[in-house]
Every structure is written in structure tokens, then in C-alpha cells.
C-alpha positions as CSV (number, residue, x, y, z in Angstrom):
1,M,32.8,-70.2,-49.8
2,D,33.8,-73.9,-50.1
3,L,35.1,-76.0,-52.9
4,T,31.6,-77.3,-53.8
5,E,30.4,-73.7,-54.5
6,V,33.5,-73.0,-56.6
7,D,33.0,-76.2,-58.5
8,S,29.3,-75.4,-59.1
9,I,30.0,-72.0,-60.5
10,V,32.9,-73.1,-62.7
11,T,30.9,-76.1,-64.0
12,V,27.9,-73.9,-64.9
13,A,30.3,-71.6,-66.8
14,N,32.0,-74.5,-68.6
15,E,28.8,-76.3,-69.5
16,D,26.9,-73.1,-70.4
17,S,23.8,-74.6,-68.9
18,S,22.6,-75.3,-65.4
19,S,20.9,-78.5,-66.6
20,R,24.1,-80.0,-68.1
21,A,26.1,-78.7,-65.1
22,A,23.7,-80.4,-62.7
23,Q,24.0,-83.7,-64.6
24,K,27.8,-83.5,-64.6
25,L,27.8,-82.8,-60.8
26,F,25.3,-85.5,-60.2
27,I,22.9,-83.2,-58.3
28,A,19.4,-81.9,-59.0
29,K,19.1,-78.8,-61.2
30,S,17.0,-77.1,-58.5
31,S,19.7,-77.8,-55.9
32,L,22.4,-76.3,-58.2
33,S,20.2,-73.3,-59.0
34,Q,19.6,-72.7,-55.3
35,A,23.3,-73.0,-54.4
36,V,24.2,-70.5,-57.2
37,R,21.4,-68.1,-56.2
38,L,22.5,-68.1,-52.5
39,F,26.2,-67.7,-53.4
40,V,25.3,-64.8,-55.8
41,H,23.2,-63.2,-53.0
42,D,26.1,-63.5,-50.5
43,L,28.5,-62.1,-53.1
44,G,26.2,-59.2,-54.0
45,T,26.7,-59.2,-57.7
46,P,25.3,-61.4,-60.5
47,L,27.8,-63.9,-62.0
48,F,25.8,-65.0,-65.0
49,L,23.3,-63.6,-67.5
50,R,20.7,-66.0,-68.7
51,T,20.4,-65.9,-72.4
52,A,18.5,-68.0,-74.9
53,P,21.4,-70.3,-75.7
54,G,22.5,-70.6,-72.0
55,H,24.4,-68.8,-69.2
56,R,27.0,-66.2,-70.0
57,P,29.3,-64.9,-67.3
58,T,29.1,-61.2,-66.4
59,Y,32.4,-59.3,-66.0
60,P,32.5,-60.1,-62.2
61,G,31.5,-63.7,-63.0
62,A,34.3,-64.1,-65.6
63,A,36.8,-62.6,-63.1
64,Y,35.6,-65.0,-60.4
65,I,35.8,-68.0,-62.7
66,F,39.2,-67.0,-64.0
67,T,40.7,-66.8,-60.5
68,H,39.2,-70.2,-59.5
69,I,40.2,-72.4,-62.5
């Protein structure tokens, strides 16, 4: 895990949207989605639930975000 991964996860959580997070991080949405997907795969547990209004952290996701902000 590097600082870029941490920043990506925290920004998605703060923005509640991968599109807005990608804009804020100045990267393509597809690149951000792939980075989050690979990190989640390595971690072995989902960090977000996709809902109609946006992304909501799961309990493990909230714990991860809380420890890295």
C-alpha cells in the first residue's frame, strides 16, 4: 500500500463518487476504479457499497478510512 492508494480511497469516500474523486485527483475515472478494485482484491474485503446516490463505506471500509485520515 502506498500513499496514492490511501489518497484514492479517502478521496472516493469524501467525495461520495468515483467521478468527482477522479476529477479532484486529476486522473481518469477508469484508472481510479481500477486502482480501487486492485486494492480491494489485495485487501480481500469490499471497502464500498455502490448505491444510487454514490459510494458508501462498508464497516471495514469505514475503519480503513478512519485510520488513514
